[in-house]
N, C-alpha and C positions, 0 to 999 in steps of 0.2 A: 290565246293568253299572252300577256307580256312576257318577253324573253327572260331567261334566267339571270343574266347579268344585271338587267334593270331591276328585277325583284331584289337581288342581293344588295345592290348599291342603295336602293331606296330603304331597305331594311336597316342597313348600316347607318344611314343618315337619320332615320327616325330614332334608332337606338341612341345615337349620340345626343340628339336633341332631348329626348325624354330622360336620359341619364342625368342631365343637368337640372331637370325639373322634378324628378321623382322624390317624394318625401322619404325621409330616413326610415320611417317605420315600414315602408314598402320595399326596402332593400336597396336604397339609393347607393350607387358606387361612391366610395370614399377616397379614391385616388385615380390618377390617370390610367394606371394599369387596369383597375377594375372597370373603369369607364369603357376602355377599348374592348375588354372582354365582354362586357354587357352588350356593346354594339355588335360584336362578332356573333354572339349568340342570336341576337335579333336578326342579323343578316342571314344566318343559316336557317333560322325558323321561317324567314320570309320565302323559303323555297319548299317548306314542308307540305303545304297543301297540294303540290303537284306530285306528291308520292302516291296519288290515287290512280296512277297509270304507269305501267311498265315502259311505255313509249317515251316518257319524259326523260330529259337529260339527267335530272337529279336522281332519277331512279337507278341510274348507272353509277352513282357516286361510290357505292361500296360493292360493286360487282354483282355476282349472283345473289348475294344476301339481300341487298336493297331491291333488286328486281323481283325476287320472290315475295318480299314484303309488300312491294307496290301492287303486285297481282292480288294479294290478299286484301289490301285496302280497297282496291277497285271492286272486288266482289262484295265486300261488306257495304261499300257505298251504294252499289247498285241495289242490294237488298234493302237497305235503309230507304232509298228513294222509292222503290216499288211499294213498300209498306206505307209510306207517308204521302205519296203523290195525290193530288186532287183530281177532280173529274176532267179538268181541262189540261192537265199535264200530259205530255207526250210519253210514249213508251220508249225506253232507252235500252241500248245494248251494253253500255258500260257505265261505270259510276263516276267517270271523270267530271270535275266541276260540279259536284253535288255536295255530299256530306262534309268533305274537308274544306270546302269553300264557303263556310257559314260562320256567323258570329258564335253560334253554339259550340262549334268545334274549337275555335280559338280560345273561348273561355274555359271549356272543359280541359283542353290540353294544358293550358297555363295552370289551372288549378291542380291538375294531375301531377305536373312537374313539381309544383310547390309541395304537394303532399308527399311525393316520392323523396324529395330532398329532405323534408322535415323528418321522415321516417328513417332514412338510411344515411343521411349526412353526406360526407365527402365522397363516398363510393358512388352515390347517385349523381353528385355534381360532376364527377369526371365522366360519367356515362353520357349525361346531357351535353357536356362540352364536346365530347368525341363526335356525337352525331351532328350537332349543329355546326361545329367548326368544319367538319368534313363537307357538309352541304355548302357552307360559305366559300370554301376553297373551290368547289365545283362551279359555283355561281360567279364569283369575282375573278377567278383565273381559269375560265373555261378552256381557252386554247392550251394552256399549260397542262391542265388536268386531262384533257383529251389526248394530248401527246404522250404524257407519262403513264396514263392508265390508272385504273381504280386501285391497284395495289399500292402505288406511290401515294395516291390521295389518302388512302386508309392509314398508311404509316405516318404521313404528315399530320393527319388529324389526331392520331394518337400522341405524337410528340407535342403538338400545340395544346392538346387538352391537358396533358400533364403539366406543362408550363403554366397554363391559365388557371389550373386548379389551385395553385398557391395564391392567386389573386382574389379568391372568394372566401372571406371569413365565414365560417359555418353559421354564425349567429344571424347573418343577414341574407345568406344565399338562397334560402328557401323561397321567400317571396320575390326577391330580385330576379332569380332565374325564371320563375313562373311568369312574371310580368314580361320579361324579354321574349319568351317563347310566344305568349299570347299576342304581344305587340307585333312580332314578326309575321304571324299568321294573318292578323288583321291588315297589316300593310300589304301583304300579298293580294288579299281580296280587294283592297282599294285600287291596286294597280290593275287588276283584271277588270274592275268596274269601269275604267275609262276606255276599254276596248269595245269594239262593236258588238261582241257577244254578251257583255255584261256579266253579272255575278249574282247567284241566289243567296245573298248575304243574310237575309232575315228568314230564310226558309228553315223548316217547314211550318213554323208556328205563327206566321203572319200571312194569312191567305189574302189573295187579291183576285177578285172576279173569277172565282172557281179554281184558281191555280195556287198551289202551295209552293211551287218551285219557280216562281216568276223571277226574272233577272232585274237587278238594279243596273241601270246603264245611263250614259249620257245621251243627249239627242244625237242623232246620226251625224249631224254637221260638226259636232264637237268631239265625237269619239275617234279613236285612232285605230289603225290596223297594226296588230301585233307584228313586230319585225319589219314594219314599214319605214319609210324615210324619216317620219317625224320621230319615232322612237330611237332609231339608230343615229340620226343626225342632230337631233335637238334634245329630246328628253333624257336619253342616256348620258350624253356628255354633261348636260346641265346638272343632273343629279350627282355625277361623279365630282364635278367641281365643288358643288355644295357640300358633299360629304368630306372631301379633303379639307375644305375651309373650316368645317365644323370640327374635324379631327384636330387641326392646329389649335383652334379656339379652346378645345377641351383639355389641352395640356395644362397641368398645374402651373399657375402664374402667367400663362400666355395672355389672357384677357387684359390684365393690368399692364403687362409689357407693351402689348399692341396699342392699347388706348393711350398709354404714356408716350409712346413713340409718335402716334398721330397728333397728340396734343402738342408735343415739343416741335414737331414739324410745322404745325399750324402757326404756333407762336413765332417760329423762325421765319416763316413765309411773310407774316404780317410785319415783323420787325424789319425785314429786308425791304418790304414795300414802303414802309414809313421812311426808311433811310433814303431811298431813292427820291421820295417826294420832297 
């Protein structure tokens, strides 16, 4: 699988882009603070699918609690796979990269978050923020999180969730948070799809040649090795630069200021050129 930092950064980038395109009825962020909170939720949710194994880094985000939860998800995923696998699907010992790595999981989790927030309001919002921001911290600041330990990560997530809580008006948070979570999960799957292992994104409802858990993947020549030179030296840095640039662009008034500055610089350049001629 693609490494945690790459998943988290790609989730943040997608969140920033979609926040600018999301219709108002779907919970579009109405301010810079809301946009960043939306992107942070998307970033954390981009790590959620890997909570299907206690061996993953994100399963250690909240210490024994998240590891126990991950073992439970692993068992449920394995059971789900065993019940739905086709005649040509192999026997598995664990449920990693099965149930939580599908379009169905992303859609149902997003819908579940929306329903939870619609039913319980701000109490549900702060819970969703706590989990996703904790995962985002683990993914975006892996070295810091590993050094400080899960207790500090948990406390930091609690503080950030309380602060971010004030940025989500209750009347739009229901759909908006659900979209951010579903989008993050789908982004994770897209990231894993470019690796050599692929991802069973359409499983188990779209069978292919007797297999219900076939993987969507790129041709071998185009796929990447997780944690390899391309991811570490090119893909990860490129996504980081793009996310920072998009974050700057998302600040209220920044696009007008940037375009105005570029336009003024262009006019100044051409004026100086004409004067020299």
